[in-house]
C-alpha positions as CSV (number, residue, x, y, z in Angstrom):
1,X,46.3,-14.7,-10.9
2,X,48.2,-17.6,-12.6
3,X,50.2,-15.2,-14.7
4,X,51.1,-13.1,-11.5
5,X,52.3,-16.3,-9.8
6,X,54.5,-17.3,-12.8
7,X,56.0,-13.8,-12.8
8,X,56.8,-13.7,-9.1
9,X,58.3,-17.1,-9.2
10,X,60.4,-16.3,-12.2
11,X,61.7,-13.2,-10.5
12,X,62.7,-15.2,-7.4
13,X,64.5,-17.7,-9.6
14,X,66.4,-15.0,-11.5
15,X,67.4,-13.1,-8.4
16,X,68.0,-15.7,-5.6
17,X,69.0,-13.1,-3.1
18,X,71.2,-14.0,-0.1
19,X,71.3,-17.8,-0.7
20,X,74.4,-19.9,-0.1
21,X,77.2,-19.9,-2.6
22,X,76.3,-23.4,-3.8
23,X,72.9,-22.3,-4.9
24,X,74.3,-19.2,-6.6
25,X,76.7,-21.4,-8.5
26,X,73.8,-23.3,-10.1
27,X,73.0,-21.6,-13.3
28,X,69.5,-21.8,-14.8
29,X,69.6,-21.7,-18.6
30,X,68.1,-18.6,-20.2
31,X,66.0,-20.8,-22.4
32,X,64.2,-22.1,-19.3
33,X,63.1,-18.6,-18.4
34,X,61.9,-18.0,-22.0
35,X,59.9,-21.2,-21.8
36,X,58.4,-20.4,-18.4
37,X,57.4,-16.9,-19.4
38,X,55.9,-18.0,-22.8
39,X,52.4,-18.7,-23.8
40,X,52.7,-22.5,-24.2
41,X,53.8,-22.8,-20.5
42,X,50.8,-20.7,-19.4
43,X,48.5,-22.8,-21.5
44,X,49.9,-26.0,-20.0
45,X,49.4,-24.7,-16.4
46,X,45.9,-23.4,-17.2
47,X,45.0,-26.8,-18.7
48,X,46.4,-28.6,-15.7
49,X,44.5,-26.4,-13.3
50,X,41.2,-27.1,-15.2
51,X,41.9,-30.8,-15.2
52,X,42.5,-30.8,-11.4
53,X,39.3,-28.8,-10.9
54,X,37.3,-31.2,-13.0
55,X,38.8,-34.2,-11.2
56,X,38.0,-32.7,-7.8
57,X,34.4,-32.1,-9.0
58,X,34.0,-35.6,-10.2
59,X,35.4,-37.1,-6.9
60,X,33.0,-35.0,-4.9
61,X,30.1,-36.1,-7.2
62,X,31.1,-39.7,-6.6
63,X,31.0,-39.2,-2.8
64,X,27.5,-37.7,-3.1
65,X,26.3,-40.6,-5.2
66,X,27.7,-43.1,-2.7
67,X,25.9,-41.4,0.2
68,X,22.6,-41.2,-1.7
69,X,22.9,-44.8,-2.7
70,X,23.5,-45.9,0.9
71,X,20.5,-43.8,2.1
72,X,18.2,-45.4,-0.4
73,X,19.6,-48.9,0.2
74,X,20.9,-49.3,-3.4
75,X,24.2,-50.6,-4.6
76,X,27.0,-48.1,-4.5
77,X,27.9,-46.9,-8.0
C-alpha cells in the first residue's frame, strides 16, 4: 500500500496536468524522483510509519493506565 501511494504521487508530480503556467514552470530535479522511487526512501517512510504506530500505541496505553489508576485511587503514572 505504501509503495502504491509513492508510485501514484510520483506520477502526479511528473505529470502535473492542467495546472497554471507558474506551477508548470517549476521544474523538479530528476534526482528527486530517483530518490523518491528508491529503496532508501521507502525504508525511511516505512520506519516513520512504524514509529508513529508505536507512539500511538504508547499514548493509548498511557491513557488506559491513567484511567485504571484513578479507578483504584492510586497516583497517576
